[in-house]
N, C-alpha and C positions, 0 to 999 in steps of 0.2 A: 471326599469327596469338597469339602473346606479347602485341605491344604492343595490338594491340586486345579480350585480357583484362583486361590492366593497365589498360587506359580503360573496363572495365566496371568493375570494382570500383571505382577511383578514383572515379567516377559514383554508383556507391552508394550510398559511404563519406559523400561532402560531402549525396546524399539526405540521408541519416539524420542527420546535423551539421547542418542547417536544418531538419526537422525538428522534433529536439528543442529547439533555440537560440531557438529564436522563442519572445518573451516575453508578446506576447497579454496583458498588465495582468498579470500573474506579477513576483510582487516578490521580491527574498531572493539570498542566494547559494546558499540550498538551500532547499528545500521544506517548508511549516511545521508545528511541531510537532503529533501529534493524540495526543488524549485519551479514556480510555475513565470514562465515568464513570457508579457504583454508588451506590446512596444517596445520592446527594449528595455526592461524594468522587470526586474526578477522580485520574486514576492516568496521568499518564505512557506511551504509547506509542514504538517502539524504531525507530527510519525507521534502515527497509533500501535496498535495488535503488529508486536516483529515477532521473530526465531534468529536467532545470529548466534555466534559464539558461546556466548556464556544465560542458554540459555534463551525460554519462552516468555513474554510479557503478555499482559492480555488488556488491553482498556472497551471505554465506549465505545458506537461509534461514531462516525462521523458529526453527525446533530447533532448528540452529547457533549464529543469529545472540541466541540468548535462553539460552545453554546455562550454565549458574550464576547465572543469574538467578532470584528466587524468586518463585513464582505470585502472582498476586493471588488471595489467596480470595474466592469468594462463595459463594451457596444457591444449590440444584437448583435450577433454572427460573427462575433470581433475569434481573433485565432489564439490560440494557448499553446502553447508550447511547456510541454515537458522537460522539467532536464533534471537531472540524476548524478552529481559531481562526482561520479567513483567512479578509478579504470574499469576494475571488473565489471563490466556492466551486465544486468540480470536480464536471462535466457527466455521468462514466461510476465505479462502482464498483464492487466486488467483495471476498467473505469468505470465504475457504477456513475450514476445522476441521482441525484434524488431530493428531490423535491415534493409536498405535502406526503401523501404512504408510501409516492410510487416513486420502485427503484427501476434505474432504465439503462440498455449498460452503450456506457460511448464508444462510438466507432474513431480510432487514432492510428492516424497512419505516420509515418515519419516522425513519432514525438508531439504530432498537432493534434487538434481539436478542434472544433467551432462550438463561439458561445451559443448559448440560444438565443433565437428568436423574439423570443415575448420576454419582455417585461418579467422580472421578479428577482426572486432567493433563493438559490438551487447553490445546493452541500454537494462532494464530491469525496469519492471512495478514488486514491490512485494503490494498487494492489501490485506488485513484484514480487519478482519470483529468480532464489538464484539455484536454477537447478543439477542436480550431477551429471552429468554427459555422455557416462557410460555406465550410474543403475537407475532404470528403469526407475518411479518415482519416488524419488529421494529429490528433499529440498535440501540445500546445504547452508539457505535462510530462505529468508520472508519478510516484507515490513508491507506495512499498508498509514497510507497518510493522506489525510484528509484537507480541503478547503471550500472554501466559501466567495460564490460570484453571484455578484450582484446586477443583474442586466437593469442598464437604464434605456 
């Protein structure tokens, strides 16, 4: 029974590693840099957890990852554009806003979203996936980026 369990664990581990190590057109040692653009000014985000060609890296969440970092100041309701300078665009993404203990899904259209209307400090997680177009539920790579905004 013990051998069977070890075999299953090894097989699952191998499947996970194989799924994360497929390159399928992705290049570089780590995922590409992501930026946010506000009034034609680019601000670099912080790379967090990712799976790329050379394996996976796990980091803290956005709030902990950005501890001590100065927030980017924005106006209430200002348009924020997500920019990923990489030829092969991800085919799935998700943006979450964290304020206090509350996480909210952010609606993004044409790589843009609107800053909150209430003053305060807001943390964001921007997750992107390069999903295999031939094989369902297989990611060729993924990355999470973090940034913090202060609405004045």
